N, C-alpha and C positions, 0 to 999 in steps of 0.2 A: 905441885906445879902442873904435871901431866893432867892430872885430873881438872884442874882449873882450866887448862887450855882445852882439853876435851867437852868441858860443859861450854865453853865459850863458842866453840865451832859448832855444836850442836845447835845452841842458841840461833847463830846466824843462819844455819840451814832452815830451821824452823821460821824464823823471821821471813826468809826469802820465799817459803812455801806459802805465808800467810799474804804476803804481799803481790805474789802472783797467782791469781786464781785459776783452777784447772778448769777448762772447757768441758763442761757436761750439759747437754741438751735436756737433759731427762726431766729436771725439774721445770724447765719452760715448758715442756711438751704435756706436763702433768696438768698445765693450766687450760689446756684444750678441752672441750666437752667429750664426754664418752661417746664412741661410734666413729670418730673422725679417722681418716688415713693420712698420715704423714710421709711422704718420701723425702730425706733430706740427704744431701752431700756436702760436705766441706773439703776443698783441697789446697793445698799449698802448690802453686804453679810453678814455684823456684825448684821445687824437689820431686814434684808429681805424686808427692805422698797424700793419700787419703786421711784425713784427720778424723773425720765422722761420717758414717754412711748408715742409712737404714733403709729398706724398701726400695732401693735404688734401680732394681729392675723391673718394679711393678708399674704396668702401664696406668698413666693417670690422664687427666684432663690437662692439658698445656695452657688453655686459654690464651691470653695475649703474650705470652712467652714464645709462642710458636713464631711470631713476627722475626724473633732474632734469626730462625731458619730462612725465613722469606728474604731478610735483609742481606745474610751471607750470600745466598745464591743468587740474588740481583746484583751484588758487587761482584761477584766471582764471574758472571757471565755477560752482563750487560756492559758496554763500552763505558768509559769515564764521560764521555760527552752525550750519553744516552740523554733523550728527551721525549716527551709526547709532542705530537704536531697536531694541530687543527688546520686544515688547509680550505680555501676558498676557491673554487673551481668555476668555469663556466664552461657549458655545451650547448651550442646553439642559443635558444631562448631561455634555457633553465640554468639555474646556479645550484651548484652542488657544495655541502659542506661535509668535508670528509673528516670524520672524528676517530681518533686513535685511543681513547680512554683516559685522557687527561684528567686526573681525579680532583686537580686544583684548576680548571678552567672556570673562570669567573664571568658572571654576565657583563661587566665592564670590559673584560677581555673580548668576547665575543661580539659586542656592540664595535668595538674598535675594528674588528677584522670586517664586519659588515659595512661599516662607513667606507672602507677601503674601495667598495664597488664604485664610488663617486670618482676616484682617480682614474677610473677606466671607463668614464662617461655614461656610468649607468646611474640614471636616477629614477629609472622604471625598470621593473622586472616583468617581461611579458609572459614568461612561462611558468614553469614551478620551482619550487625549492626542494631539493632532493637531499636527504639526510642518510650518508653511507656509513654505517657502524660496522663494516665487515669484518673488522679484526679481531673481533670477539662472537661466540657463538654460545648457544646453549643458556642454561639457567644463569639468571642473574642474582639469585639467592642460594646458596649452597645448601646441600642436604645437612639436615641438624639444626638449621636456624630454626628457633621456636616461633611458631606462628604469631604468638602473642607480642612480640617484639618488632614485627617487620614494618611497623608504621612509625617507629622511632629512628633517628638519624643514624645512631651508631650501627644499624643494620640496613642502611640504605643500599639499594641495589648496585652490585658491580656491573656497570654497563658501559659498552664502548661510547656511547652518547652520554656522557656526564657533563653536568653544568652546575655550578654552584653547589658542589659536592652533594648534590642529590639531595638538599636538605633546606627546608624552609623553617624560618623562625617564627614563633608567634607569642600569645600570651592568654592566659585565662584568669577573669578576674570573678573574685569571689567576695569582694567587699559590699555584698548587699545583704539584705534581712534573710536569715533562715527560711528555706521554703521557696524563695525565689531562685530563677535559673541564673546559672554563670553566663558570663560574658565573654566571648572569643573575640580577639583581634588577630590580624594577620595583614600585614603591609599590602597596600592596594595593589602594587606593583606586581605581586607574586600571584601567579595564574594557577592558584588551588583554591578549593571550596570547603571551608571549614564551618560546621554547625555543632551546636551544643545543645542539649535537654539537660545536663548534669545540673543538679540540684545544690543549692547552697545549704550546708547543715552544721549544726554546732559540732565539736570535737565529740562530745558525749552521744550525739547521735549517730555519728558516722561510726563509732564504736559497737554501739549498741544493735545497729542494723547491720553489721558488716557489708556496709555499702561503699565500694571503691570507685574511682573515676577509670574508666575504661575508653581504649580508641579502637575505632573500626574504619577499615579503608574500604572504598568502592571504586570501581572504574571512573576513570576521568580525573584522577587525582582529587577525589571527593574524600572526606574524613568526618566522621561523627564522635562527638564525646558525648558519654552518658555516664550515668552512676552519679556518685556525691563528690563533692569537695568541701572540706570544713572551711568555714570563713577565715579570711586573712587578708592582711591589709596591704599587703604586696601582691602583684600579680604573679602567677606560677608561670615561669618560662616554659615554652613548650618547642619541641624540634620535630617536624613532620618529615619523614623520609619521603621522598618522591616516589610513586609507584609505577608511574607510566612516564618514563625519561623522554620517549619520543614527542609525546603530547606536551610534557612541560617545557621542552626545548622549541618546539614549534610556537607555543604560546608567546615565550620571551623573544623568539626572532621576529614575528609579528609586530610586537611592541617596539622593539629596537628599530626596525626599518621605518616605522612610523615616525619615531623620534629624530631619526636621521634624515627624515625627508625624502625617503625612496619609496615610490608608489609600487604596490604589488596586490594584486586582486587574484593570484592563483593558489595553488594547493600547497601544502608542505606535505611531505610524506617520505616515507623511509624507502630508500632504494640502495642495497648493497651492491648492486652491480653498476652503479653510476661512475662515469669517469669522465673528467673534463679537462681543460686547459687550466693549469692552476695561476690565480691571479694574486692571491696573498696567503701568507700563512703565520700562525702563531706557534710559538714554542714554549712548552711547559718549563718550570723550575728544573735545574739539574737534577741528576740522580743524586748527587750528595745531599742536597735540599729536600727531596722527596723522601730519602731514606732517614733523614733526622727527624722530620716531622712526623713520619710513620711510627719510628719506635719511640720518640721522646713524647708525644701525645697520645701514642697507641691508636693511629688512624686506622681504621679498618678498610676505608676505601681505597686507599692508597696500596695497602697491603695486597688486597684481593685483585685490583687492577695490575698490579705488578707480576703477580702470580700468574694471571693470564696471559700478560705479555711475554713471560718466559716460555709459556706453554707455546704461544704463537711463533716465536722466534727459534725456539729449539725444534720444533716438529715442523715449520714452515707452512702452518695450517691455521684457521682461527683459533684464537684462544679460548679455552673453557676451564672450569675449575679441574676438570678431570686431568686434561693434558698439562696444565700448569703443575699440578703436583707431581705427575709423573716427571715432568721436566726439572723441577726442583730436586726430588731425589736423585736423579742421573747427575744432575750438576753437583751436588754437594758429594757424592759418591766419587766421581770423577775427578774434581778439581779438590777437595779438601779431604778424601779419605773416609767419609763419614758412612756408616752402614745405616741405611734408613729402611731396610727390608722388613724390621718388626714394627716400625711406625705406621700408624692408622691416621692418615691426613686427608682431608675432603677440601681445605680451603687455605688462604696464605695469611688469614687474619687470626684465627684461634677462636674465631665466634662460635663456630660450629660445636654443639655438643658430642660430635661422633668422632673428634679428633683424640688420639692417643699417643702419648710420648713417654719415654722412661725419664727418671732423672738423670740416670747415667748417660743417656744420649744427650740430653739438655747440658750436662756437665762437658762432654766432648765438644760442644758448640760452643760455649763459652770459653773453654780452654782454646779453642782454635782462634777465636776473634782476639784473645788475649796474646798469644803468641805470635800472631800475623797483625797486629794492630798498625805498625809502620806502613805496611801494605795496603791492608784494608781501610784504616781510619774509620772505624765503625764504633769504637769505644765511646768516641765524643757524643754519639748519639744517644747514649744511655741517660734516662734522668738520673738527677742528682738528688739525694736525700735532703729534704727541706729546702731544695733550691730550686728545682725545675721540673717540666713534665709532670708525670703521673705521681711522682713521690715528693713533691713540693708539699704538699697536704697530707702525706700519709703520717697518721698520727704517732704510730709505733716508733718511727725513725727519723722525724723531722726536728728533733730537739737534740741538744748536746748530751751525751758525747757524740752521736751519730750524726748529727748534722754535718753534710758535706763531706762525709767519710764513706757512703755507699752509692755505688753507681750499679743499677739495676733496672731489669725489666719487669713489670708487674704483669700479673694476668689474672682476672677475676670474672667467674661466672657465679651462679647459683650454687652455694655450698663450696665454692672453690676459691682459695686464696693463695696465689702462687707469686714467687719472686726468685729472680736469678740475675747473679752478677757478681760484682767486687766489692770486698770491705777492705779498707785500709785501717789496719789495726793502731793502737796507740803507740806502737813502736816503730809503725811506719812501714810495716809488712803487708803485701797483697795477699788476700785469699779469695779464693772462687768459691761461690756457694750456689746450691740450687734447692729450693724449697717449693715442694707441692703438696699442697694441703687439699683433699677433697672430704666429702660427706662430713663439712663443718655445718652442724645446724644446733647452735646453742638454744637454752631455752628463751621464748619470746621476751619475756619479762626482763626489761633492763633496770637495773639498780642505778638510781641517780649517784652521779660523780664515781661511779666505777667503770672503768674501759671495759669494752667488750673483750672475751677471752682471746680472739686471735690478736688483738692489739696488745694484750699482756704478752702473749706468747712471743710475738716478734720484738718487743722491746726487749725482753728478758734474753731471748736467743742472741740477737744481735750484740746487745751490750756485753753480754759474756764472751761472745766471739772477739769484740773488740779489745776488751781487757785482759784476754787470756794469751794474747799473742803480740 
């Protein structure tokens, strides 16, 4: 009888062990190509226990996971009712537009502001229009932003004079006979010039000649497309980053004044010393909205303009990338107890290849967000796997059982695939994780029907995590 009972208990223990898989990332890591560097941490926020870690003190490129630091510093330092303002002022015959770096200021909002001149009986501007962008200074692109992406919108310049996200959309058509030139289209109201001498080729010709589509920029917001584009039925969407924000904004102002019936023959120029009597003002979206868009959609311009704003307000001087980073480090140390002395940071977006953070520091940040969520209300800004933001279409975690169970900030650069956030396991337990993978360079040949190694790794890693706790 005792032997039978012992056998029965042993059977139950074995069955339980089989039913509850043990979390081990080694098999998932083996799916990655040789030469990669992976820093990983998984922690239980309820107990503070580290469930798994490797290379957690190794400096890695954070990419856009760095936006969590920017968001936290902004939430801790800026007032809840913070917003960017764009002011319309008058000084004698001159009109002044005072910008503060509103990253979401639209053409329509600027036009509404200009139309308010008529409420002050101004249907003709006798003097000049002066653009004041004194709140920011220095570079509009941070050190470490690659030159070859400066013409595309995710690297739009971080400028105090920002309009329409410093981005213009267009399209390139290659539905012609191979050998002919492509055709580019940009809306007529957009004051940029785009030309193309890129040729239409077959897919085989493109591969044989190693001919790629290239984009070059020139002064005056002029863009040149060259190279080759394989024939395709649908147009290729294009997003041009405005290079000269003053020139672009000035052209928009002239056009909108004409549309409003306000006569103007003077000059439009930048003057950061110009001040006058305020006639009207436009306020941006609230800080909460700005942070939600920044984190959920991984918006670089919002992140970098907020960083410079932190530098301006903390040091009471024009905001720059340098004093913005210094302010962010000081704020996170003073208000959250985070030690960023070893962190290498040069912007607020994570776009620069010069940024370096450790997985352990990012874990401290996500832990602070988790523990202080009632006060900060920042976890709601995180994308949700398979449902929102940058995780809506992330193949590795968008399907069941992971859909809706991961809240995380992604970060991607060339050879870098990062993810940090919270997973809710099948038992309802919350676990915090940091994934920093660099030097990821799989073979160029894709096998039809086989997912890329990074997708296979993430799917197995997070499903194992989900099922094991």
